[in-house]
N, CA, C and O atoms as a DFTB+ gen file, in Angstrom:
300 C
 N C O
     1  1       0.848      -1.179       0.000
     2  2       0.000       0.000       0.000
     3  2       0.892       1.239       0.000
     4  3       1.860       1.325       0.755
     5  1       0.556       2.174      -0.840
     6  2       1.384       3.357      -1.019
     7  2       1.347       4.273       0.197
     8  3       2.360       4.884       0.537
     9  1       0.215       4.375       0.847
    10  2       0.075       5.219       2.033
    11  2      -0.639       4.426       3.113
    12  3      -1.553       3.651       2.832
    13  1      -0.216       4.628       4.337
    14  2      -0.791       3.863       5.444
    15  2      -1.941       4.585       6.134
    16  3      -2.648       3.995       6.951
    17  1      -2.128       5.863       5.807
    18  2      -3.202       6.641       6.411
    19  2      -3.524       7.828       5.500
    20  3      -2.805       8.096       4.538
    21  1      -4.595       8.523       5.809
    22  2      -4.970       9.707       5.042
    23  2      -3.864      10.758       5.115
    24  3      -3.498      11.347       4.098
    25  1      -3.330      10.996       6.323
    26  2      -2.266      11.994       6.481
    27  2      -1.018      11.603       5.710
    28  3      -0.364      12.455       5.107
    29  1      -0.684      10.312       5.726
    30  2       0.462       9.817       4.972
    31  2       0.236      10.022       3.475
    32  3       1.152      10.411       2.751
    33  1      -0.989       9.757       3.014
    34  2      -1.352       9.968       1.615
    35  2      -1.154      11.426       1.210
    36  3      -0.525      11.709       0.190
    37  1      -1.684      12.344       2.001
    38  2      -1.589      13.771       1.674
    39  2      -0.121      14.204       1.659
    40  3       0.300      14.941       0.768
    41  1       0.637      13.758       2.621
    42  2       2.053      14.120       2.712
    43  2       2.822      13.622       1.479
    44  3       3.606      14.372       0.898
    45  1       2.605      12.376       1.083
    46  2       3.300      11.826      -0.075
    47  2       2.845      12.495      -1.366
    48  3       3.658      12.752      -2.255
    49  1       1.555      12.774      -1.470
    50  2       1.045      13.436      -2.668
    51  2       1.609      14.842      -2.793
    52  3       2.022      15.244      -3.880
    53  1       1.634      15.588      -1.711
    54  2       2.187      16.945      -1.754
    55  2       3.670      16.928      -2.115
    56  3       4.133      17.792      -2.859
    57  1       4.415      15.962      -1.599
    58  2       5.834      15.845      -1.943
    59  2       5.999      15.555      -3.432
    60  3       6.874      16.125      -4.084
    61  1       5.161      14.671      -3.969
    62  2       5.214      14.354      -5.397
    63  2       4.880      15.580      -6.242
    64  3       5.598      15.894      -7.191
    65  1       3.808      16.264      -5.906
    66  2       3.381      17.432      -6.686
    67  2       4.409      18.551      -6.654
    68  3       4.556      19.287      -7.629
    69  1       5.118      18.684      -5.545
    70  2       6.102      19.762      -5.418
    71  2       7.250      19.605      -6.419
    72  3       7.904      20.589      -6.762
    73  1       7.502      18.382      -6.891
    74  2       8.534      18.162      -7.908
    75  2       8.218      18.927      -9.190
    76  3       9.125      19.314      -9.928
    77  1       6.926      19.144      -9.451
    78  2       6.477      19.845     -10.647
    79  2       6.045      21.283     -10.335
    80  3       5.517      21.995     -11.188
    81  1       6.286      21.675      -9.099
    82  2       5.871      22.990      -8.581
    83  2       4.356      23.151      -8.686
    84  3       3.850      24.240      -8.957
    85  1       3.645      22.043      -8.466
    86  2       2.187      22.051      -8.399
    87  2       1.790      22.118      -6.937
    88  3       2.551      21.718      -6.056
    89  1       0.600      22.623      -6.689
    90  2       0.086      22.767      -5.329
    91  2      -1.238      22.032      -5.214
    92  3      -2.123      22.196      -6.054
    93  1      -1.371      21.226      -4.177
    94  2      -2.623      20.538      -3.908
    95  2      -3.620      21.543      -3.342
    96  3      -3.361      22.166      -2.312
    97  1      -4.751      21.700      -4.009
    98  2      -5.753      22.667      -3.566
    99  2      -6.790      22.046      -2.650
   100  3      -7.176      22.648      -1.648
   101  1      -7.242      20.851      -2.984
   102  2      -8.238      20.229      -2.124
   103  2      -8.333      18.737      -2.433
   104  3      -7.926      18.265      -3.494
   105  1      -8.878      18.032      -1.478
   106  2      -9.195      16.613      -1.631
   107  2     -10.598      16.449      -1.074
   108  3     -10.881      16.856       0.052
   109  1     -11.468      15.853      -1.865
   110  2     -12.853      15.684      -1.435
   111  2     -13.304      14.250      -1.665
   112  3     -12.901      13.609      -2.636
   113  1     -14.134      13.760      -0.776
   114  2     -14.794      12.465      -0.933
   115  2     -13.824      11.331      -1.274
   116  3     -14.018      10.614      -2.256
   117  1     -12.798      11.180      -0.470
   118  2     -11.828      10.124      -0.728
   119  2     -12.288       8.812      -0.111
   120  3     -12.994       8.791       0.897
   121  1     -11.876       7.735      -0.731
   122  2     -12.178       6.393      -0.217
   123  2     -11.169       5.426      -0.809
   124  3     -10.640       5.644      -1.899
   125  1     -10.916       4.369      -0.082
   126  2     -10.047       3.318      -0.601
   127  2     -10.751       2.612      -1.751
   128  3     -11.980       2.536      -1.784
   129  1      -9.982       2.105      -2.678
   130  2     -10.526       1.391      -3.823
   131  2     -11.137       0.077      -3.356
   132  3     -10.533      -0.657      -2.574
   133  1     -12.330      -0.208      -3.838
   134  2     -12.996      -1.482      -3.572
   135  2     -12.687      -2.397      -4.754
   136  3     -13.198      -2.172      -5.851
   137  1     -11.855      -3.430      -4.552
   138  2     -11.438      -4.262      -5.678
   139  2     -12.586      -5.040      -6.341
   140  3     -12.424      -5.536      -7.456
   141  1     -13.719      -5.150      -5.686
   142  2     -14.846      -5.876      -6.281
   143  2     -15.720      -4.978      -7.148
   144  3     -16.643      -5.463      -7.803
   145  1     -15.443      -3.689      -7.161
   146  2     -16.270      -2.734      -7.905
   147  2     -15.674      -2.436      -9.277
   148  3     -14.454      -2.424      -9.440
   149  1     -16.535      -2.195     -10.259
   150  2     -16.100      -1.803     -11.594
   151  2     -16.165      -0.280     -11.683
   152  3     -17.237       0.312     -11.556
   153  1     -15.006       0.349     -11.904
   154  2     -14.923       1.802     -11.973
   155  2     -14.883       2.320     -13.408
   156  3     -14.742       3.523     -13.628
   157  1     -15.003       1.440     -14.368
   158  2     -14.904       1.840     -15.771
   159  2     -13.490       1.574     -16.284
   160  3     -12.548       1.447     -15.502
   161  1     -13.358       1.494     -17.595
   162  2     -12.096       1.093     -18.212
   163  2     -10.909       1.946     -17.797
   164  3      -9.873       1.416     -17.396
   165  1     -11.050       3.266     -17.888
   166  2      -9.919       4.157     -17.607
   167  2      -9.439       4.030     -16.162
   168  3      -8.242       3.886     -15.914
   169  1     -10.361       4.081     -15.221
   170  2      -9.989       4.011     -13.808
   171  2      -9.521       2.615     -13.443
   172  3      -8.572       2.469     -12.673
   173  1     -10.170       1.577     -13.981
   174  2      -9.715       0.204     -13.724
   175  2      -8.276       0.018     -14.181
   176  3      -7.492      -0.652     -13.508
   177  1      -7.919       0.607     -15.327
   178  2      -6.546       0.507     -15.823
   179  2      -5.579       1.207     -14.861
   180  3      -4.496       0.692     -14.582
   181  1      -5.967       2.360     -14.364
   182  2      -5.122       3.079     -13.409
   183  2      -4.925       2.255     -12.132
   184  3      -3.822       2.193     -11.587
   185  1      -5.990       1.634     -11.670
   186  2      -5.909       0.800     -10.463
   187  2      -4.970      -0.381     -10.712
   188  3      -4.111      -0.679      -9.882
   189  1      -5.132      -1.046     -11.844
   190  2      -4.276      -2.188     -12.180
   191  2      -2.807      -1.780     -12.235
   192  3      -1.944      -2.502     -11.736
   193  1      -2.516      -0.625     -12.840
   194  2      -1.135      -0.156     -12.935
   195  2      -0.529       0.095     -11.556
   196  3       0.628      -0.248     -11.312
   197  1      -1.294       0.681     -10.676
   198  2      -0.752       0.967      -9.344
   199  2      -0.658      -0.295      -8.491
   200  3       0.180      -0.367      -7.592
   201  1      -1.507      -1.295      -8.758
   202  2      -1.392      -2.556      -8.025
   203  2      -0.131      -3.313      -8.426
   204  3       0.448      -4.029      -7.609
   205  1       0.301      -3.160      -9.687
   206  2       1.521      -3.815     -10.150
   207  2       2.772      -3.145      -9.595
   208  3       3.813      -3.792      -9.470
   209  1       2.687      -1.859      -9.260
   210  2       3.843      -1.113      -8.738
   211  2       3.384      -0.286      -7.547
   212  3       2.744       0.752      -7.714
   213  1       3.711      -0.748      -6.345
   214  2       3.223      -0.064      -5.132
   215  2       3.832       1.318      -4.944
   216  3       3.361       2.078      -4.099
   217  1       4.865       1.667      -5.706
   218  2       5.453       3.002      -5.629
   219  2       4.913       3.939      -6.703
   220  3       5.288       5.110      -6.762
   221  1       4.036       3.419      -7.547
   222  2       3.495       4.215      -8.647
   223  2       2.546       5.287      -8.128
   224  3       1.868       5.113      -7.115
   225  1       2.521       6.379      -8.842
   226  2       1.585       7.456      -8.547
   227  2       0.822       7.726      -9.835
   228  3       1.421       8.051     -10.860
   229  1      -0.489       7.594      -9.783
   230  2      -1.338       7.856     -10.933
   231  2      -2.285       8.981     -10.574
   232  3      -3.016       8.897      -9.587
   233  1      -2.272      10.016     -11.361
   234  2      -3.162      11.144     -11.128
   235  2      -4.220      11.172     -12.219
   236  3      -3.942      10.865     -13.379
   237  1      -5.414      11.536     -11.844
   238  2      -6.500      11.648     -12.801
   239  2      -7.525      12.627     -12.281
   240  3      -7.491      13.024     -11.116
   241  1      -8.417      13.004     -13.132
   242  2      -9.508      13.894     -12.743
   243  2     -10.776      13.063     -12.695
   244  3     -11.121      12.373     -13.654
   245  1     -11.447      13.137     -11.596
   246  2     -12.666      12.369     -11.412
   247  2     -13.814      13.331     -11.157
   248  3     -13.681      14.304     -10.415
   249  1     -14.913      13.046     -11.770
   250  2     -16.102      13.865     -11.588
   251  2     -17.200      12.988     -11.003
   252  3     -17.370      11.836     -11.401
   253  1     -17.921      13.535     -10.078
   254  2     -19.096      12.837      -9.580
   255  2     -20.237      13.841      -9.499
   256  3     -20.029      15.030      -9.255
   257  1     -21.410      13.349      -9.704
   258  2     -22.586      14.215      -9.701
   259  2     -23.627      13.618      -8.774
   260  3     -23.798      12.401      -8.702
   261  1     -24.305      14.480      -8.082
   262  2     -25.349      14.021      -7.180
   263  2     -26.540      13.508      -7.996
   264  3     -26.963      14.145      -8.962
   265  1     -27.069      12.360      -7.599
   266  2     -28.271      11.893      -8.301
   267  2     -29.416      12.868      -8.069
   268  3     -29.508      13.503      -7.018
   269  1     -30.269      12.974      -9.046
   270  2     -31.431      13.869      -8.968
   271  2     -31.039      15.343      -8.852
   272  3     -31.830      16.155      -8.372
   273  1     -29.844      15.690      -9.283
   274  2     -29.414      17.092      -9.253
   275  2     -30.292      17.857     -10.242
   276  3     -30.435      17.428     -11.387
   277  1     -30.881      18.980      -9.828
   278  2     -31.774      19.705     -10.744
   279  2     -31.028      20.213     -11.971
   280  3     -29.896      20.688     -11.875
   281  1     -31.669      20.107     -13.104
   282  2     -31.055      20.604     -14.345
   283  2     -31.456      22.040     -14.613
   284  3     -31.100      22.606     -15.647
   285  1     -32.185      22.627     -13.698
   286  2     -32.596      24.016     -13.867
   287  2     -32.639      24.664     -12.475
   288  3     -32.634      23.977     -11.453
   289  1     -32.680      25.944     -12.462
   290  2     -32.793      26.699     -11.209
   291  2     -34.122      27.419     -11.172
   292  3     -34.565      27.987     -12.171
   293  1     -34.741      27.392     -10.038
   294  2     -36.001      28.128      -9.881
   295  2     -35.780      29.267      -8.909
   296  3     -35.142      29.094      -7.871
   297  1     -36.298      30.409      -9.242
   298  2     -36.179      31.571      -8.351
   299  2     -37.544      32.082      -7.976
   300  3     -37.655      33.056      -7.232
């Protein structure tokens, strides 16, 4: 496992990002990967790559949307 805790994860991620002079702005809704779940081709590939190399770091952009989110605004 690449990180043993949430704090360890944030610390390692910030150290990695600093190599590129990037800054971590926020982390939201984090959870450990559930190996029995299908996350879709792209994310499954990222998971497989990191499982083969425990020192690997894979970054991606993930979007989630609330179910039943209104498609319009009422005033």
